[in-house]
N, C-alpha and C positions, 0 to 999 in steps of 0.2 A: 512391476510384478503383476501377472494376470493369472487367472484360473486356468483350468484344463481346457476351456473353450477358447483361450486366448483373449485378446483385448475385446471388451464388450462395451460399446458406447452407450448401451442402455443401462449399464450399471453406474453407480456413483464412483467418482474418482477422488482420491485423497492424494495431495502432493505434500511430501515431507521435504522441507528445505532446510539444510543444516550448514553451519559454519560460513555464513556470509562474512563474518568477522573471524579472521584466522586465529586470533588468540582466544577463541571460545570453542574448545575442541570437544566438549562432552556431547553436544548434539550430533556431531559427525560420527563419533564412536557409537552413539545410540542408534543412529541410522543404519549402521552395519549390523548391529545386533537385531534390529527390527527386520532387516532384509533376510537374515539367516532364519529367524523365527518364522517368517511368512513363507519361506521356501521349504520349511520342514514341518514342525509340529503344529503350526497355525495356518497351514496351507489351505484348509477348508474355507477360510475367510475369503479367499480370492475367487470363489465362485459367486460371491455376493458384492464384491467391491474391487475396483482397480486401485493399485497403490503405485505411485511414482515417487522414487526416492532419489534426491540429489544430495549425497552425503558431504560433499566438500565443494561448496559453491565458489569459494575464493581460494584456489589452491596456492597461488603465489604468496598470499598473506599467511596461509597455514604453514607454509614451509619456513617462513621467517618469524612465525608466531607474532604477527602484527595485526592491526585492525583493518587498515585500508588496503585497497587493491594495489597492484604494481604501479598503476598510473596515479596513485595518490587520492583516490576517490572512495568514500564510504559507500559500498555497494548498496546498503540498505537505505540509502537516500537517493537512489538512482532509478527507481522503478517506473517513474513517469518520463524522465529524460532519456533513459536507455542509451547512455553514452559508452558504457564499458562493455567489452566483449563478454564478461561474465554475466552481466544482467541481460545482454542480448541473448545469451544461451538460455538463461532462465525464462525469459519472455517467450522464446521460440518453443520451449517445452510446454509452457502454459497454453500457448495457442494450439499446439498439437493435441494436447490431452484434455484441455478445458476442465480443470478440476473444479468440483463443487466445494471442496474443503481444502484449505491450505494451512499447514502448521509449520511455523517458522521457528527454528530451534536456536537459542542463544544462551549466553551466560552473563551474569551481572557482577559488578564490582562489590566485593564483600567489605572492604575497609576503606582505604583511600580517603575520599572526600567526606565519608560518613564519620571517620575519626576526627578529621580536622574541624568539621562543623558542629558535631554533636557529641564527640567523645564516645562514639558507639561504633559497632559493626552490625552488619545486616543479620537478622535473625531467621528470615524466611529461607526455606529450601528452594522454593519455586515461586515465580511470579507469572501471572496470566493476564492477558488483555486481548480483546477482540478488536476488529476494525472500529475506529472512532473518528469519523470524518464527515464533513458536510456532503450532502447529496447522497448519503448511503441509503440504499433501498430499505424501506420499512420491513419488507418481506425478509431480507437478509438479516436485518437487525433483530427481528423476532426469533429467527431460527438459530442465530449463533449462541444464544443463551443456553440452549440445550447442550451444545458442545463444550462450552466453558464449564458447565456443571459436571459433565462426564469426566473431563480431565481433572477437575478439582476433587471430585469424589474418589477417583482412583488414587490420586496422590495422598489425600488425607487418610484414606483407608489403609495405606501402607506406612502411616506415621510421619509423612512429610508435611511441613508447615507451609501453607500457601497464602499468598496475598495478591492484591492487585499489583500489576507492574508499576514500579515507580523509580525515579532517578532524580539526580540533582546536577546542577551545573558545576563547572570547575571553579567558578568565582566564589572564593571563600566568604565573601560578604553576602552572598545570596543564600539565604537559609530556607528558601522555598523548596518543596518536594513536589515533583510533577509526575503525573502518569505519562505513558507514551503519547506521542504527539498526535495532532489532528490535521496535519498537512498531508497533501497528496504526494508523498515521496517514498514512504516505506513500503516494503512488500506487503505488510499487514493492511495498510489502508488502500493501496492500489488493488490488492486482491479483493477487498470489500467492494470497490467500485467496479470490479469485474463480476459482481453479483455472486461471489463465492463467500462461504463462511471462512473467515480469514483470522487466524489466531496466532498470537505470539506467546511462546513459552520461554522463560529465562530461568536458569538455575544458578545457584551461587557458584562462583568459579574464578572470576578475574582477580588476580593478585594473591591467590593462595596456592599456586603451583598445582601439584598433583594431590593435594590434601582432599580426602573424601571423594576421590575421583569416581570410584565405583558407585557411590550413592548418587552423585550428580548424574552419571549416565543412567542409572536406574530411574531417576525422576523423569527423564525424557522418554524412556521406554514405557513407563507406566502411563504417562499422559497420552503418548502417541497411540498406544494400543487401545486405550479407551476411546479416542477419537475415531480410529479406524472401525472399531466395533459399532460405534454409534452410526457411522455412515452406512455400514453393512445392514444395520437394522432398518434404517430409513429407506434404503434401496432406491428404486426408481422415483419415489416421491421426492427425493433430494435432487435428482436431475430435473424434475418438473419444477421444483422450487426455483432453481436458477433460471429456467426458461421464463417462468412467470415474472420474476424480478426484472429480467431483461425486457420483456414485453411491456411491463408497466413503465419502465424507464423511457422507452421509445415513445410510448403514447403521450408522454407529457410535453413533447416538443411543441413550441409556440405558446405555451401556457404557463402561468404561475411564475414564481420566483425561484432562483437557485442561489446557493451559497457560492460566493467568490472567495472570501477569506473569512476565517474564524479563528478563535483562540480558545484555550482552556478557560474554565471558570474557577476563579479563586474562592477558597473557603478555608476551613481549618479541619484538622484531623489528628487524632492521637495514633502514632505509629509505634509498634513494638520492636525495639532493637535489643542488642546485647551490649552491656557496658564494656567498653574497650579494655578497661583495667581489671574488672572483677569477673567478667563473663556472665554476670547476672542480668536477667531481663529488666529492661527499663523502658517506660512509656515516655515518648517525646511528643509534645504538642507542636505541630508544624503548620505553616501555610501550605495548603494542599491544592495544587492545580489539577482539577479534575477534568478528565476527557469524557466523562459520562454525560456532561451537559456542555454544549458548545455555546460560546458567546460570539454572536455574529459581529464581524467587523464590516463586511460589505456583502450585499446581495444585489442581484440584478435580474431583470425580467429574463426568463428563459427564451432564447431565440428559436427559430425553426432550424437554423443551421448557420454555417460560416462560409464565406467566400475567401479563398486564399489565392494570392497572385501566382501566375505561372512561374515567376522567377523564384518562388519559395519551395521548389521541388524537394530539397533536402528535408524541410520540416514535414512535408507530406509523406515522404518515405518513413520518417520517424513515427508518424501517426499510423501508417499501415503496419509498421513493425509491432505496434501495440495491439493490432487487430482491429483498428478502426476502419470502417468502410468509407472510402473517399471516391467521389465521382469526378470526372473531367468534363468541363464545359466545351461542347463542340461548336464549330462555326455554324451560323444560321443566317440565311438571307434577310430575315426580318426578326431580329432578336427582341424578345419581350423585356420590358422593364421590371426589375425586381425592387421590392421595398427593402432597404438596407439601413444600417447605422454604421457610420465611420467612427473609429476611435480617435479622439483628440487627446494628445499628451499634454496635460496641464503642467506637469512638473516631473523631473527625473533626478535621481541621485544614484550614487554608487553604494552598494551594500553587499552583505553576505547572507546566504541562506542560514537560518537559525533553527535549532530545535531545543528541547528542554535541557540538553547538555551544553548549549552554547553554539558557537559557529560550527557549521557542518564542514567536515573535511572534504575538500574539493580542490582539484588541480586548477580549476578556473578561479582567477583572482577575485572577481566581483560579479555581481548581477546588476541588472537595471531595476531600480526601485521606481516604479511608475505610478503616477496618479493620472487617471484618465477620466474623460467623460465621453458620452456618445452623442452623435449628431445625425439626425435622420436624413435620408436622401433616397433617390431612385436612380438606377443605372441598369444598363444592359451588360451583363458580365462578358468580359473578353474571352474569346475562344482560347482554350488552353489553360485557363484558370481552373481552380478546383473548388468543388462544393462538398462540404462535410455536413451531412444532415444530422440533426439531433434525434431523429426518429430511428434510433438503433439501440441495441442493448447496452453499448458502452458509452451512452450519452454523457454520463457523469465524468468519464475520463476525457471526453472531447472538450467539455467546458473547462476542466482543470488545466488542460494543456493550452487552450486557446484564449481564455479570458486573461488579458495581459497583466493585470495588476495584482498578481499573487506571486510569492517568491519562487514557486516551482513552475511557473508558466514557461512555455517555449519562448515568448518574447522577453521575459525577465532574464532568461538564461542564454539569450543571443542565438537561439535556434530558429527564430522567426522574426523578420523585420515587419514593423507595422506603421512606420512613420510616413509612408507615402501611399497609403491605401492598400497595402499588401494583405491586410486582414480586415474583413467587414462582417458584421452580424447581419443575418438575413431574418427579418422580423415578420414576414408573411410567407406562407407556403409558396415555393417556386411554381411556375406554370405547370399545368397538368401534363401528365406523362406524354400525351399525344403530341404536344407542342414543346416538350421540354428540351432544352439544349444540353441535357446531361447524358453522358454515356458512361456506364459502369466500367471500372478498371481495377 
């Protein structure tokens, strides 16, 4: 939806993404309510902000009222791998409109495992969380607090009870409660690494049918309107924020360390539930896995970029689909030597991608769980191979896809081979442009 002047790239853009999980319909219904409002009584907002609405991101699952796509994949764990046509469509929209704010609308389980573990049901009306992921821009991290506060204030002002997003695994013996994950897989976290303010909103809904459906829809409408209004108030400054975050991300190439793998930090917290038998409020002290503070599992020196073998073109196509800039190495009569590091696989096992709920739904049976080390060397890149510079706004997505020893990497998910030098880290800047064997493509 755009204002009377049509699409304006100088204005901030908000993307509303709904019903990635087909059995969470309130967000999709709210998206239609929001569209109607923006086309009528709230149309003046569109002179200050662009709004992109995707009300039903997973139509096949919505039709059968299920969670996964028709191919058996959880769409909200596919935003880095981009294997499904649904996420490919979402990613194409993100590249076209470059939103500065993304609001992802979901619903959470009300009873189920909460009853079996604690004898309670959820008390909150709505749960909120921003991007919580390694290598997130400090500029984005600072900015997203304002948008969380705007959504929360609007909800609480209308009498809705709000908390941090939290969930628990299906394992009855696991009594820990976890915030949303810190992996580079969800739309929330991938959106953050695109230098956008990226928020998750979940309302009560799964397992209670149509109960309180109007209130659930209202929760989404209230929060989304508040987010849209905040973006309209920030105006071009929000566009500049994203540009600044991207510029800083690119400027860090060849320097410092970056996060390869991280996990949530364990602590304790009292959560307010409703007793499943009496309906009375009950405080429960739980192991609380917080995403607000990351515990680093692996970090590595940030390279200048990556060399990818010419035979790995499908992986390169996937990177380009994400919006990553990739150059092709051209033939040269006297190619220069590049300073590189090879990946050496020390150990490998089969495994499954995991999140706070347990194993991620995925039609792929297993991933490669890799333990690697790096070995320095020098070589002249072969003509036709590819160079992915870290001096670009999406540098954090580049490293997430290409560092092989995390569960969402292209190598772990068999989208990129690395065993015969098909992937190398470039640890010094490539030759100057006048003699560079790189040609843009």
